C-alpha positions as CSV (number, residue, x, y, z in Angstrom):
1,M,112.7,133.2,98.6
2,D,110.3,135.4,96.7
3,I,107.8,138.2,97.4
4,H,104.7,139.0,95.4
5,G,102.8,142.3,95.9
6,V,103.4,145.4,97.9
7,L,103.2,145.6,101.7
8,P,100.9,145.1,103.5
9,D,99.1,143.2,100.7
10,C,101.9,140.8,99.7
11,I,102.8,137.1,99.8
12,L,106.2,136.0,101.1
13,Q,107.3,132.6,99.7
14,L,110.0,130.5,101.3
15,A,111.2,127.1,100.1
16,L,113.4,124.6,102.0
17,Y,114.1,121.3,100.2
18,N,110.6,119.9,99.5
19,D,108.7,122.2,101.8
20,V,107.2,125.6,100.9
21,L,105.9,128.2,103.3
22,L,103.6,130.9,102.0
23,I,103.0,133.9,104.4
24,D,100.1,136.1,103.6
25,C,101.2,139.5,105.1
26,Y,97.8,141.1,104.6
27,N,96.5,140.7,108.1
28,I,99.8,140.5,110.0
29,N,101.1,143.4,112.0
30,I,104.3,144.7,110.4
31,E,106.2,144.9,113.7
32,A,105.1,141.3,114.6
33,L,106.3,140.2,111.1
34,Q,109.7,141.8,111.7
35,I,110.2,140.2,115.0
36,A,109.2,136.7,113.7
37,L,111.4,136.9,110.6
38,N,114.4,138.7,112.0
39,P,116.3,135.6,113.1
40,F,115.8,134.0,109.7
41,F,117.0,137.1,107.8
42,K,120.0,137.6,110.1
43,C,121.1,133.9,110.2
44,I,124.4,133.5,108.3
45,A,124.0,129.7,108.0
46,V,120.8,130.0,106.0
47,V,121.4,131.1,102.4
48,K,118.6,133.2,100.9
49,I,118.2,132.7,97.2
50,V,116.3,135.3,95.2
51,Y,115.8,136.3,91.6
52,D,116.0,140.0,90.7
53,V,116.2,141.5,94.2
54,H,115.1,144.8,92.8
55,R,111.5,143.5,92.8
56,L,111.8,142.6,96.5
57,A,113.7,145.7,97.7
58,K,110.8,147.8,98.9
59,A,109.3,144.9,100.9
60,L,112.6,143.8,102.3
61,S,113.5,147.3,103.5
62,V,110.4,147.0,105.7
63,I,110.3,143.4,106.9
64,A,114.1,143.1,107.2
65,P,115.2,146.5,108.4
66,E,118.5,145.1,109.8
67,G,119.5,143.6,106.4
68,V,119.5,140.1,104.9
69,A,122.6,137.9,105.6
70,S,123.9,135.3,103.1
71,L,121.9,136.6,100.2
72,I,122.4,135.4,96.6
73,D,120.7,136.9,93.6
74,I,120.7,134.2,90.8
75,Q,120.1,136.9,88.2
76,L,123.8,138.0,88.7
77,L,124.9,134.6,87.4
78,M,122.6,134.9,84.4
79,E,124.1,138.2,83.5
80,I,127.6,136.8,83.7
81,E,126.6,133.9,81.4
82,T,124.4,135.7,79.0
83,T,125.7,139.4,79.2
84,S,122.1,140.6,79.6
85,Y,121.3,142.4,82.8
86,D,117.5,141.7,82.8
87,I,117.0,138.1,81.9
88,S,113.5,137.0,82.9
89,F,112.7,134.2,85.3
90,K,111.3,132.2,82.4
91,K,114.4,132.6,80.4
92,M,116.5,131.7,83.4
93,L,114.7,128.4,83.7
94,Q,115.3,127.7,80.0
95,H,119.0,128.7,80.3
96,I,119.6,126.3,83.2
97,D,117.4,123.6,81.5
98,L,114.9,123.3,84.3
99,E,111.3,122.2,84.0
100,V,108.7,124.6,82.7
101,H,106.8,126.7,85.2
102,P,103.4,125.0,85.8
103,H,101.5,128.3,85.7
104,P,103.3,130.5,83.2
105,R,100.6,133.2,83.1
106,Y,101.6,134.2,86.6
107,L,105.1,134.9,85.4
108,K,103.7,137.4,82.8
109,Q,101.2,138.9,85.3
110,P,102.7,138.6,88.8
111,K,100.0,140.9,90.3
112,L,97.4,138.2,89.8
113,V,99.1,136.2,92.7
114,T,97.8,138.6,95.3
115,Q,94.4,139.2,93.8
116,R,91.7,138.8,96.4
117,P,90.3,136.3,97.2
118,L,93.5,134.3,96.8
119,R,93.2,131.6,94.2
120,E,94.5,128.1,94.6
121,D,96.3,128.1,91.3
122,A,97.9,131.5,92.3
123,M,99.3,129.9,95.5
124,E,100.5,126.9,93.5
125,A,102.3,129.4,91.1
126,A,103.9,131.2,94.0
127,A,105.1,127.9,95.5
128,A,106.4,126.8,92.1
129,N,108.5,130.0,91.9
130,V,110.6,129.3,95.0
131,K,110.8,125.6,94.3
132,L,112.3,126.2,90.8
133,L,114.5,129.0,92.3
134,L,115.9,126.5,94.8
135,Q,116.6,124.0,92.0
136,A,118.4,126.7,90.0
137,Y,120.6,127.4,93.0
138,Q,121.4,123.7,93.3
139,E,122.3,123.5,89.6
140,A,124.5,126.6,89.7
141,E,128.1,126.8,90.5
142,L,128.5,129.8,92.8
143,D,131.4,131.1,95.0
144,S,131.6,133.5,97.8
145,T,131.9,136.5,95.5
146,F,128.1,136.2,94.8
147,F,127.4,137.0,98.4
148,K,129.3,140.3,98.2
149,A,127.7,141.2,94.8
150,S,124.2,140.3,96.0
151,E,124.6,142.3,99.2
152,L,125.7,145.3,97.3
153,R,122.8,144.9,94.8
154,L,120.3,144.8,97.7
155,E,121.8,148.0,99.2
156,N,121.6,149.8,95.9
157,A,118.1,148.6,95.2
158,I,116.8,149.7,98.6
159,Y,118.5,153.1,98.3
160,L,117.0,153.6,94.8
161,G,113.5,152.3,95.7
162,G,113.8,149.2,93.6
163,A,115.6,150.7,90.6
164,R,118.6,149.1,89.0
165,T,122.1,150.5,89.1
166,L,123.5,150.3,85.6
167,C,126.8,151.5,84.1
168,F,128.8,151.2,80.9
169,D,131.0,148.2,80.3
170,E,134.0,149.8,78.6
171,S,135.6,146.5,77.5
172,N,132.4,145.4,75.7
173,G,131.5,148.3,73.4
174,Y,130.0,150.3,76.3
175,R,127.0,148.0,76.6
176,L,124.9,148.5,79.7
177,A,125.7,146.2,82.6
178,S,124.8,145.9,86.3
179,Y,127.1,147.9,88.5
180,E,127.4,145.0,90.9
181,V,128.6,142.6,88.2
182,L,131.4,145.0,87.0
183,D,132.4,146.1,90.4
184,T,132.8,142.6,91.7
185,W,134.1,140.6,88.7
186,Q,135.3,143.1,86.1
187,P,136.3,146.4,87.9
188,E,138.7,147.3,85.0
189,S,135.7,147.4,82.7
190,L,133.7,149.8,84.9
191,G,133.1,153.0,82.9
192,K,134.7,155.9,84.7
193,S,132.6,159.0,85.3
194,I,133.8,161.8,83.1
195,P,133.6,165.2,84.8
196,F,131.6,167.9,83.0
197,H,133.4,171.2,82.2
198,I,131.1,174.0,81.2
199,H,132.6,176.5,78.8
200,E,130.8,179.8,78.4
201,D,132.1,183.3,77.4
202,L,129.4,185.7,78.7
203,S,131.8,188.7,78.3
204,E,131.0,188.8,74.6
205,I,127.3,189.0,75.2
206,L,127.5,191.5,78.1
207,A,129.6,193.7,75.8
208,L,126.6,194.1,73.5
209,L,124.3,195.4,76.2
210,P,123.8,198.9,77.6
211,E,125.9,199.3,80.7
212,D,123.0,199.7,83.1
213,L,121.8,196.2,82.2
214,V,125.1,194.4,82.7
215,L,125.4,194.5,86.5
216,Q,122.6,192.1,87.3
217,L,123.7,189.6,84.7
218,S,127.4,189.7,85.9
219,D,126.4,188.1,89.2
220,T,127.7,184.5,89.3
221,S,124.5,183.0,90.6
222,T,122.5,184.5,87.7
223,A,125.1,184.0,85.0
224,S,125.4,180.3,85.6
225,G,121.8,179.7,84.7
226,L,121.3,182.5,82.1
227,L,119.5,181.3,79.0
228,D,118.0,184.3,77.2
229,I,118.1,188.1,77.3
230,V,115.1,189.8,75.8
231,L,114.8,193.4,74.6
232,D,111.6,194.6,73.0
233,R,111.2,198.3,72.1
234,G,109.0,200.2,74.5
235,R,109.0,197.4,77.2
236,R,111.0,196.3,80.2
237,P,114.2,194.4,79.3
238,W,114.4,191.0,81.0
239,A,116.4,187.8,81.2
240,W,115.5,184.2,81.6
241,A,117.7,182.4,84.2
242,H,117.3,179.3,86.3
243,G,113.7,178.9,85.0
244,A,112.6,182.4,86.1
245,R,112.2,185.9,84.5
246,I,114.5,188.6,85.9
247,L,113.6,192.2,85.1
248,L,116.7,194.2,84.2
249,G,117.5,197.8,85.2
250,D,115.4,200.3,87.2
251,D,111.7,200.0,87.6
252,D,111.1,202.6,84.9
253,R,113.8,201.2,82.5
254,I,112.3,200.8,79.0
255,T,114.1,199.4,76.0
256,S,114.6,202.1,73.4
257,Q,115.3,202.0,69.7
258,E,118.8,203.4,70.5
259,D,119.4,200.3,72.7
260,L,118.4,198.0,69.8
261,D,120.4,200.0,67.3
262,G,123.5,199.8,69.4
263,I,123.4,196.0,69.6
264,I,122.6,195.7,65.9
265,E,125.6,197.8,65.0
266,K,127.9,195.6,67.1
267,V,126.4,192.4,65.7
268,G,126.3,193.3,62.0
269,G,123.7,191.9,59.6
270,F,121.0,189.3,60.1
271,G,120.3,186.4,57.8
272,T,117.1,185.5,56.1
273,D,116.2,183.5,59.2
274,N,116.6,186.7,61.3
275,R,119.5,185.2,63.2
276,A,123.1,186.5,63.7
277,G,126.1,185.5,65.7
278,L,129.4,186.6,67.0
279,E,132.8,185.6,65.5
280,R,133.9,182.2,66.9
281,Q,131.2,182.4,69.6
282,L,128.3,180.0,70.2
283,H,125.8,182.8,71.2
284,R,122.9,183.6,69.0
285,I,121.1,186.9,68.4
286,S,117.6,186.7,66.9
287,A,115.5,189.6,65.6
288,I,111.8,190.4,65.7
289,R,110.7,192.6,62.8
290,N,107.7,194.8,62.2
291,R,105.6,194.8,59.0
292,T,108.0,197.1,57.2
293,G,111.1,195.0,58.1
294,G,112.4,197.2,61.0
295,I,113.8,195.4,64.0
296,M,111.6,196.0,67.0
297,G,113.0,193.3,69.4
298,L,116.0,191.1,70.0
299,T,116.4,187.7,71.8
300,I,120.0,186.9,72.8
301,R,120.5,183.2,73.4
302,V,123.5,182.1,75.5
303,G,125.5,179.4,73.9
304,R,127.4,176.9,76.0
305,Y,129.9,174.1,75.4
306,I,129.7,171.4,78.0
307,E,132.7,169.1,77.7
308,G,131.9,165.5,78.7
309,N,128.1,165.5,78.5
310,A,128.1,163.1,75.6
311,S,129.4,160.4,77.9
312,L,125.8,160.0,79.0
313,I,125.1,158.2,75.7
314,A,128.6,156.5,75.3
315,D,126.9,153.1,74.6
316,I,124.9,154.5,71.7
317,L,127.8,156.4,70.3
318,A,129.9,153.2,70.4
319,D,127.4,151.4,68.3
320,Q,128.3,152.6,64.8
321,D,125.1,151.3,63.3
322,K,122.9,153.6,65.3
323,N,121.6,156.9,64.0
324,I,120.7,159.4,66.7
325,L,117.9,162.0,66.8
326,F,117.8,164.4,69.8
327,L,114.2,165.6,70.6
328,G,113.2,168.3,73.1
329,E,111.8,171.7,73.7
330,P,113.8,174.8,72.8
331,G,116.5,175.6,75.4
332,C,116.7,172.0,76.8
333,G,120.3,171.4,75.6
334,K,119.9,169.6,72.3
335,T,122.5,171.6,70.5
336,T,124.9,171.6,73.5
337,I,125.1,167.8,73.5
338,V,125.2,167.7,69.6
339,R,128.4,169.8,69.8
340,E,130.1,167.4,72.2
341,V,129.0,164.4,70.2
342,A,130.5,165.9,67.1
343,R,133.8,166.6,68.9
344,Q,134.1,163.1,70.3
345,L,133.3,161.2,67.1
346,A,135.6,163.4,65.1
347,N,138.6,162.0,67.0
348,S,138.2,158.7,65.0
349,H,135.8,159.5,62.1
350,N,135.3,161.9,59.3
351,V,132.5,164.1,60.7
352,C,130.8,166.9,58.7
353,I,128.5,169.4,60.3
354,V,125.7,170.9,58.2
355,D,125.3,174.1,60.3
356,T,122.1,176.0,59.8
357,S,122.5,179.6,61.2
358,N,126.0,178.6,62.5
359,E,124.2,177.2,65.5
360,I,126.5,174.3,66.2
361,A,130.0,175.6,65.5
362,G,129.5,179.3,66.0
363,D,129.7,182.3,63.7
364,G,132.6,183.1,61.4
365,D,134.6,181.0,58.8
366,I,136.6,179.2,61.5
367,P,134.6,176.7,63.6
368,H,134.5,177.0,67.3
369,P,137.0,174.7,69.1
370,C,134.1,172.9,70.7
371,V,133.6,170.7,67.6
372,G,137.2,169.5,67.5
373,L,138.3,168.0,64.2
374,S,134.8,168.1,62.7
375,R,134.4,170.0,59.4
376,R,131.6,172.5,59.0
377,L,129.4,173.3,56.0
378,M,127.4,176.6,56.4
379,V,123.9,176.8,55.1
380,P,123.1,180.2,53.5
381,S,119.4,180.0,54.4
382,L,116.9,177.5,55.8
383,D,115.4,176.5,52.5
384,Q,118.8,175.3,51.3
385,Q,119.6,173.0,54.2
386,A,118.5,169.8,52.3
387,R,120.6,170.8,49.3
388,V,123.7,171.3,51.4
389,M,123.2,167.9,53.1
390,V,123.2,166.1,49.8
391,E,126.1,168.2,48.6
392,C,128.1,167.3,51.7
393,V,127.8,163.6,50.9
394,Q,128.6,164.0,47.2
395,N,131.6,166.2,47.7
396,H,133.2,165.4,51.1
397,T,132.5,161.7,51.8
398,P,131.6,162.0,55.5
399,E,131.3,158.9,57.7
400,I,129.0,160.9,60.0
401,M,126.8,163.9,59.4
402,V,125.6,166.2,62.2
403,I,122.6,168.5,61.6
404,D,120.8,170.8,64.0
405,E,117.1,171.5,63.8
406,I,116.0,169.0,61.1
407,G,112.3,168.5,60.5
408,R,111.0,169.9,57.2
409,P,109.9,167.2,54.7
410,N,112.7,167.9,52.2
411,E,115.3,167.7,55.0
412,V,114.0,164.4,56.2
413,E,114.1,163.1,52.6
414,A,117.7,164.4,52.3
415,A,118.6,162.6,55.5
416,R,117.2,159.4,54.2
417,T,119.2,159.8,51.0
418,C,122.4,160.4,53.0
419,K,121.7,157.3,55.2
420,Q,121.2,155.2,52.1
421,R,124.6,156.2,51.0
422,G,126.2,154.8,54.2
423,V,126.4,158.0,56.3
424,R,125.6,157.8,60.0
425,M,123.1,160.6,60.8
426,I,123.1,162.6,64.1
427,A,120.5,165.3,64.3
428,S,118.2,167.3,66.6
429,A,114.6,168.4,66.2
430,H,111.9,170.2,68.2
């Protein structure tokens, strides 16, 4: 059984031994189609053979609303035999050693099958699909477990609108595999979901602020999504939380120089990049200066450590030959995931962090616990990051180097040099 196109403009193909039935659904009432095909779809005695049921999911959800009994997706067998979850129909024919499809161009461009007016060779191609699929079923050795896995796959595909359900195969280097394959035949290999634990210490940030600004930010609903706190002299203080601006204090509250000086005194000095931090904290305070060098504004960025979020890329981390570059706009979470990647990899590798502005491992000589056993090299100023990267390789023999905010030409060249010396590179960039 196969389906080309999208309802109502689709062709349903059915093959039974030497006979092929093609149903053009274009001018058929959907309800009438359901009534006519319902006995076929519900009949347990008739095995329905498909290839990649995800392609058929949207159409089947309409024309077979009560489900499809005795369904087998041959693509599941291909995944078991080849370990690839998306083997094409053409490669399936080659794998089983069946005859070549008589109209291969329709395999590459399946939309041509339903192109109006319907072409004779298109109908021949559609018929060939189900004939070859029936032959594949006759050649295959399948047991009853394929019914269970195929039924589960159809349920998942319909629920996800035709998308695949993939997961990590823990016993095979965290490669991606179909959920239905692992759940049915290798449940012990099914990657378990790792719960996320968000670590944030807002008390240190709130202690910097004037008391009248703290109350709004202490509310749990605001604190959980707090990203930045902005104080510009002569203007309303505000915070960015949950994607929206929140004005702080009373309507006539204006940020004064005394407000800024009080925070600056608690923080201490700023580096040449106009950034400062708090001892063993992940938060960042950035300054805006006027033409004479005086500080006229502050941006306080909340730093978080999310334990477990690196599990999202467990398959990439498990492949030791892969370098990783995280790209994204400011505030999207690049540094947060880099911290957890460093922590996880440091359990079994010598990981060194080249930490510009102490962004990854926090301020102070002792790194924040979020990076685990990783070592940290501080960068005195932005223009020295490339030098520190090369120094790290020369002096500390890391297996993995982690860098935040790479992008300037000399840093890219330094990263290339480090890689050429056998170091795995993990970095972020805007």
